[in-house]
C-alpha positions as semicolon CSV with decimal commas, in nm:
position;residue;x (nm);y (nm);z (nm)
1;M;3,995;-19,937;5,157
2;N;3,878;-20,210;5,394
3;L;3,510;-20,273;5,332
4;L;3,472;-20,560;5,580
5;T;3,695;-20,632;5,878
6;V;3,650;-20,936;6,102
7;K;3,846;-20,962;6,427
8;Q;3,875;-21,272;6,647
9;L;3,529;-21,397;6,554
10;T;3,409;-21,704;6,742
11;K;3,080;-21,890;6,698
12;S;2,975;-22,195;6,899
13;Y;2,647;-22,385;6,905
14;L;2,454;-22,524;7,200
15;E;2,574;-22,876;7,136
16;G;2,928;-22,755;7,201
17;K;3,055;-22,747;6,845
18;T;3,280;-22,449;6,768
19;A;3,201;-22,359;6,408
20;I;3,428;-22,050;6,391
21;N;3,739;-22,030;6,606
22;N;3,904;-21,688;6,662
23;L;3,887;-21,593;6,294
24;S;4,023;-21,261;6,159
25;F;4,043;-21,122;5,805
26;E;3,986;-20,814;5,591
27;L;3,802;-20,773;5,261
28;N;3,889;-20,476;5,041
29;K;3,648;-20,266;4,839
30;G;3,619;-20,394;4,481
31;E;3,779;-20,727;4,568
32;C;3,665;-21,085;4,538
33;L;3,796;-21,267;4,844
34;G;3,766;-21,644;4,818
35;L;3,704;-21,874;5,113
36;V;3,755;-22,243;5,052
37;G;3,727;-22,548;5,275
38;E;3,557;-22,884;5,302
39;S;3,194;-22,923;5,408
40;G;3,144;-22,865;5,780
41;C;3,450;-22,643;5,826
42;G;3,242;-22,340;5,926
43;K;3,213;-22,150;5,595
44;S;2,834;-22,117;5,591
45;S;2,824;-22,038;5,963
46;L;3,060;-21,751;5,889
47;A;2,830;-21,624;5,613
48;R;2,528;-21,627;5,845
49;C;2,723;-21,448;6,119
50;L;2,847;-21,178;5,881
51;L;2,491;-21,107;5,772
52;R;2,379;-21,118;6,135
53;I;2,140;-21,400;6,059
54;E;2,303;-21,576;6,355
55;P;2,457;-21,418;6,667
56;I;2,827;-21,452;6,742
57;N;2,982;-21,551;7,074
58;S;3,271;-21,308;7,064
59;G;3,476;-21,092;6,829
60;S;3,402;-20,794;6,609
61;I;3,255;-20,732;6,263
62;Y;3,321;-20,394;6,102
63;F;3,154;-20,276;5,783
64;K;3,326;-19,963;5,652
65;N;3,487;-19,918;5,995
66;E;3,155;-19,931;6,181
67;A;3,100;-20,214;6,429
68;I;2,781;-20,404;6,344
69;E;2,803;-20,716;6,561
70;Q;2,590;-20,570;6,845
71;L;2,333;-20,377;6,640
72;N;1,964;-20,465;6,680
73;D;1,730;-20,531;6,386
74;R;1,629;-20,166;6,353
75;Q;1,989;-20,045;6,364
76;L;2,089;-20,306;6,106
77;Q;1,844;-20,186;5,843
78;P;2,089;-19,947;5,669
79;Y;2,334;-20,235;5,631
80;R;2,081;-20,485;5,501
81;K;2,070;-20,311;5,166
82;K;2,451;-20,281;5,149
83;I;2,524;-20,650;5,212
84;Q;2,336;-20,916;5,013
85;I;2,375;-21,293;4,987
86;V;2,338;-21,551;4,709
87;F;2,276;-21,902;4,838
88;Q;2,368;-22,242;4,697
89;N;2,014;-22,352;4,617
90;P;1,829;-22,095;4,402
91;S;1,506;-22,297;4,416
92;A;1,489;-22,253;4,792
93;A;1,577;-21,882;4,762
94;L;1,290;-21,800;4,523
95;N;0,924;-21,799;4,619
96;P;0,763;-22,061;4,389
97;K;0,433;-21,871;4,395
98;L;0,580;-21,547;4,262
99;K;0,657;-21,467;3,901
100;I;1,019;-21,377;3,834
101;K;0,933;-21,008;3,790
102;D;0,776;-20,995;4,135
103;S;1,075;-21,164;4,298
104;L;1,309;-20,917;4,130
105;V;1,130;-20,605;4,251
106;D;1,077;-20,729;4,607
107;P;1,411;-20,599;4,746
108;Y;1,354;-20,263;4,577
109;N;1,009;-20,237;4,733
110;Q;1,161;-20,300;5,076
111;Y;1,426;-20,029;5,048
112;S;1,292;-19,787;4,786
113;K;1,274;-19,492;5,028
114;E;1,644;-19,530;5,115
115;L;1,782;-19,615;4,771
116;K;1,980;-19,391;4,539
117;L;2,038;-19,611;4,236
118;S;2,328;-19,528;4,008
119;H;2,346;-19,830;3,774
120;F;1,976;-19,908;3,737
121;S;1,674;-19,680;3,716
122;Y;1,319;-19,737;3,833
123;S;1,084;-19,555;3,601
124;S;0,851;-19,855;3,598
125;K;0,844;-20,210;3,725
126;E;0,872;-20,347;3,373
127;S;1,177;-20,141;3,277
128;F;1,349;-20,217;3,608
129;V;1,301;-20,591;3,563
130;K;1,421;-20,572;3,203
131;Q;1,741;-20,396;3,313
132;L;1,809;-20,661;3,577
133;L;1,750;-20,948;3,335
134;E;1,981;-20,787;3,082
135;A;2,248;-20,745;3,351
136;V;2,250;-21,121;3,417
137;E;2,220;-21,204;3,047
138;L;1,867;-21,344;3,049
139;P;1,587;-21,273;2,797
140;P;1,309;-21,033;2,906
141;E;1,034;-21,288;2,846
142;L;1,144;-21,478;3,159
143;A;0,989;-21,200;3,368
144;N;0,643;-21,358;3,346
145;Q;0,755;-21,712;3,426
146;Y;0,768;-21,895;3,757
147;P;1,088;-22,039;3,910
148;H;0,996;-22,401;3,826
149;E;0,984;-22,309;3,456
150;L;1,350;-22,207;3,455
151;S;1,667;-22,415;3,446
152;G;1,897;-22,429;3,749
153;G;2,142;-22,192;3,588
154;Q;1,866;-21,945;3,501
155;R;1,729;-21,957;3,856
156;Q;2,073;-21,881;3,999
157;R;2,107;-21,586;3,762
158;I;1,773;-21,460;3,892
159;T;1,897;-21,475;4,253
160;I;2,207;-21,283;4,143
161;A;1,986;-21,026;3,967
162;R;1,781;-20,986;4,282
163;A;2,097;-20,942;4,490
164;I;2,230;-20,663;4,266
165;S;1,889;-20,494;4,226
166;I;1,944;-20,262;4,523
167;E;2,309;-20,203;4,430
168;P;2,478;-20,341;4,743
169;E;2,846;-20,288;4,814
170;L;2,916;-20,645;4,924
171;I;2,766;-20,976;4,813
172;V;2,832;-21,294;5,007
173;L;2,829;-21,581;4,759
174;D;2,767;-21,902;4,955
175;E;2,846;-22,195;4,723
176;P;2,669;-22,020;4,431
177;T;2,779;-22,274;4,167
178;A;2,759;-22,595;4,371
179;S;2,420;-22,703;4,233
180;L;2,506;-22,627;3,869
181;D;2,653;-22,838;3,590
182;V;3,007;-22,762;3,473
183;I;2,903;-22,546;3,176
184;S;2,660;-22,341;3,386
185;Q;2,924;-22,302;3,659
186;G;3,171;-22,150;3,417
187;A;2,911;-21,914;3,273
188;V;2,799;-21,794;3,617
189;L;3,159;-21,734;3,728
190;K;3,222;-21,521;3,418
191;L;2,900;-21,330;3,485
192;L;2,997;-21,264;3,846
193;T;3,335;-21,131;3,738
194;K;3,170;-20,901;3,484
195;L;2,919;-20,770;3,739
196;R;3,189;-20,705;3,998
197;E;3,378;-20,491;3,751
198;T;3,083;-20,305;3,598
199;L;2,887;-20,246;3,922
200;N;3,190;-20,190;4,148
201;L;3,092;-20,480;4,373
202;S;3,289;-20,667;4,636
203;Y;3,247;-21,041;4,695
204;L;3,313;-21,294;4,964
205;F;3,308;-21,610;4,752
206;I;3,255;-21,918;4,970
207;S;3,302;-22,263;4,820
208;H;3,444;-22,611;4,871
209;D;3,560;-22,593;4,507
210;L;3,915;-22,455;4,493
211;A;3,905;-22,444;4,112
212;A;3,604;-22,211;4,117
213;V;3,750;-21,998;4,395
214;S;4,086;-21,961;4,219
215;Q;3,913;-21,862;3,892
216;I;3,728;-21,565;4,037
217;S;3,922;-21,447;4,345
218;Q;4,207;-21,201;4,387
219;R;4,290;-21,342;4,731
220;I;4,210;-21,680;4,882
221;M;4,161;-21,798;5,240
222;V;4,159;-22,165;5,340
223;M;3,945;-22,276;5,633
224;K;3,963;-22,601;5,829
225;D;3,784;-22,694;6,152
226;G;3,666;-22,338;6,206
227;K;4,010;-22,178;6,167
228;L;4,184;-21,993;5,886
229;I;4,495;-22,195;5,814
230;D;4,619;-22,028;5,495
231;Q;4,581;-21,691;5,320
232;F;4,744;-21,581;4,996
233;H;4,705;-21,392;4,668
234;G;4,566;-21,594;4,379
235;D;4,898;-21,604;4,195
236;Q;5,057;-21,772;4,499
237;L;4,829;-22,075;4,490
238;F;5,102;-22,315;4,384
239;A;5,380;-22,162;4,597
240;E;5,592;-22,402;4,800
241;E;5,496;-22,236;5,131
242;R;5,130;-22,330;5,099
243;H;4,982;-22,517;5,396
244;P;4,975;-22,898;5,356
245;Y;4,593;-22,891;5,361
246;T;4,590;-22,634;5,080
247;K;4,822;-22,859;4,880
248;E;4,582;-23,146;4,944
249;L;4,295;-22,939;4,804
250;I;4,508;-22,847;4,501
251;S;4,581;-23,212;4,431
252;I;4,212;-23,296;4,391
253;F;4,089;-23,001;4,185
């Protein structure tokens, strides 16, 4: 089943730069679809457009066969809880004035009237937070700490816990391991794979790191100068027919 379908999406900015150029792809339910490309190729612009943080110039975005590219803020509310994002910098994503437990329950508080949780239960704030911390393999005592008291890897796990707290169907992962050391990167990638399988999630995994993308993704797309120039299943990464730019990326990872 196609969860997300993008057709001929184009995004340009006022200064004339075309960040996304006639881009089309499909993301299947339960899949991790990787998107790789160098900085400035349009990856993060795509993420913002998919979440309707930024408007598009032309094209279509379908979520579960429903067009969402023209919906207003009120009409988008049902989709906000179904599509979440994890950003590159967890420090910027977390409110430094809030304890971890308060950051974790914030999405639930926003959507509690519309939520029907199947993997987590909300009998109390404390139990809900404990379940989320366990899901991302963090100790419960972190609930009463502030973001600055945690390591970078722990903070990113908290942003992942917050993203899964309302049980979305799709998570856009925008360079989620870029700010982490090699050991933390590997641990977070394993965690993401585990969560996808246990919570029946779908991912769009965006990164400049082909090694990370190939480790976690079933299919991979390669983006350059706003265009998709290569698409393939993960086991075809080293195939002879790969685009020269893809082969260049392979040579440096």
